[in-house]
VOTIVO-738555 format. One record per residue (C-alpha): chain; x, y, z. Coordinates in Angstrom, 1 decimal. Example, Ala and Ser with C-alpha at 12.3 -4.5 7.8 and 13.67 -1.06 7.14 Angstrom:
// residues 2
<pt unit="A" x="12.3" y="-4.5" z="7.8"/>
<pt unit="A" x="13.7" y="-1.1" z="7.1"/>
END
This chain:
// residues 76
<pt unit="A" x="-36.0" y="-1.5" z="-35.2"/>
<pt unit="A" x="-36.5" y="-4.7" z="-37.0"/>
<pt unit="A" x="-35.3" y="-8.3" z="-36.4"/>
<pt unit="A" x="-34.3" y="-9.2" z="-40.0"/>
<pt unit="A" x="-34.2" y="-12.9" z="-39.2"/>
<pt unit="A" x="-37.8" y="-13.1" z="-38.1"/>
<pt unit="A" x="-39.0" y="-10.0" z="-40.1"/>
<pt unit="A" x="-40.7" y="-8.7" z="-37.0"/>
<pt unit="A" x="-40.8" y="-5.2" z="-35.6"/>
<pt unit="A" x="-39.0" y="-5.1" z="-32.2"/>
<pt unit="A" x="-39.2" y="-1.3" z="-31.5"/>
<pt unit="A" x="-40.6" y="1.8" z="-33.0"/>
<pt unit="A" x="-40.4" y="5.5" z="-32.1"/>
<pt unit="A" x="-42.1" y="8.7" z="-33.1"/>
<pt unit="A" x="-41.1" y="12.2" z="-33.3"/>
<pt unit="A" x="-43.0" y="14.8" z="-31.3"/>
<pt unit="A" x="-44.0" y="16.6" z="-34.5"/>
<pt unit="A" x="-43.6" y="15.8" z="-38.1"/>
<pt unit="A" x="-41.6" y="13.0" z="-39.7"/>
<pt unit="A" x="-38.3" y="11.3" z="-38.7"/>
<pt unit="A" x="-36.0" y="12.2" z="-41.6"/>
<pt unit="A" x="-32.7" y="10.6" z="-40.5"/>
<pt unit="A" x="-31.2" y="8.2" z="-38.0"/>
<pt unit="A" x="-27.9" y="6.6" z="-37.0"/>
<pt unit="A" x="-26.8" y="3.6" z="-35.0"/>
<pt unit="A" x="-24.1" y="4.0" z="-32.3"/>
<pt unit="A" x="-20.9" y="2.0" z="-32.9"/>
<pt unit="A" x="-21.8" y="-0.4" z="-30.1"/>
<pt unit="A" x="-25.4" y="-0.8" z="-31.4"/>
<pt unit="A" x="-26.8" y="0.3" z="-28.0"/>
<pt unit="A" x="-28.3" y="3.5" z="-29.2"/>
<pt unit="A" x="-30.1" y="5.0" z="-32.2"/>
<pt unit="A" x="-30.3" y="8.7" z="-32.8"/>
<pt unit="A" x="-33.2" y="10.2" z="-34.8"/>
<pt unit="A" x="-33.8" y="13.7" z="-36.2"/>
<pt unit="A" x="-36.5" y="15.2" z="-38.3"/>
<pt unit="A" x="-39.1" y="17.8" z="-38.8"/>
<pt unit="A" x="-39.4" y="18.6" z="-35.1"/>
<pt unit="A" x="-35.9" y="20.2" z="-35.1"/>
<pt unit="A" x="-34.9" y="17.8" z="-32.3"/>
<pt unit="A" x="-32.3" y="15.0" z="-31.9"/>
<pt unit="A" x="-33.6" y="12.1" z="-29.8"/>
<pt unit="A" x="-31.3" y="9.4" z="-28.4"/>
<pt unit="A" x="-33.0" y="6.0" z="-28.1"/>
<pt unit="A" x="-31.8" y="3.0" z="-26.0"/>
<pt unit="A" x="-32.2" y="-0.2" z="-27.9"/>
<pt unit="A" x="-32.0" y="-2.2" z="-24.7"/>
<pt unit="A" x="-34.5" y="-0.2" z="-22.7"/>
<pt unit="A" x="-36.7" y="0.7" z="-25.8"/>
<pt unit="A" x="-37.2" y="4.3" z="-24.8"/>
<pt unit="A" x="-35.9" y="7.8" z="-25.3"/>
<pt unit="A" x="-32.9" y="8.5" z="-23.0"/>
<pt unit="A" x="-32.2" y="12.1" z="-24.2"/>
<pt unit="A" x="-33.9" y="14.8" z="-26.2"/>
<pt unit="A" x="-31.6" y="17.5" z="-27.6"/>
<pt unit="A" x="-33.1" y="20.8" z="-28.5"/>
<pt unit="A" x="-31.5" y="23.8" z="-30.3"/>
<pt unit="A" x="-31.8" y="23.3" z="-34.0"/>
<pt unit="A" x="-33.6" y="25.9" z="-36.1"/>
<pt unit="A" x="-34.6" y="23.8" z="-39.0"/>
<pt unit="A" x="-35.3" y="20.2" z="-40.0"/>
<pt unit="A" x="-32.5" y="17.7" z="-39.4"/>
<pt unit="A" x="-31.4" y="15.9" z="-42.6"/>
<pt unit="A" x="-28.3" y="14.0" z="-41.4"/>
<pt unit="A" x="-26.9" y="12.6" z="-38.1"/>
<pt unit="A" x="-23.9" y="10.6" z="-37.1"/>
<pt unit="A" x="-22.1" y="9.3" z="-34.1"/>
<pt unit="A" x="-18.4" y="10.4" z="-33.8"/>
<pt unit="A" x="-16.6" y="7.1" z="-33.1"/>
<pt unit="A" x="-13.7" y="9.1" z="-31.6"/>
<pt unit="A" x="-16.0" y="10.2" z="-28.8"/>
<pt unit="A" x="-17.8" y="6.9" z="-28.2"/>
<pt unit="A" x="-16.7" y="4.6" z="-25.4"/>
<pt unit="A" x="-17.0" y="0.9" z="-26.2"/>
<pt unit="A" x="-16.5" y="-2.0" z="-23.9"/>
<pt unit="A" x="-13.4" y="-4.2" z="-24.7"/>
END
């Protein structure tokens, strides 16, 4: 994650094996999901700067991810 105003790296993450091929921001910007050559989806907390969930079960590289806004709870 980059701070575009200061052009500094704030947070970085690595897959367990292979490259990260896709990512998506949650609608509230609290989480980033990544997927790639390790066949795993990882949910990262932007606040805590760590992985909060690792989701197994894919049989091939991940090439696209998205949050479903209909299933995301946001504070009002």
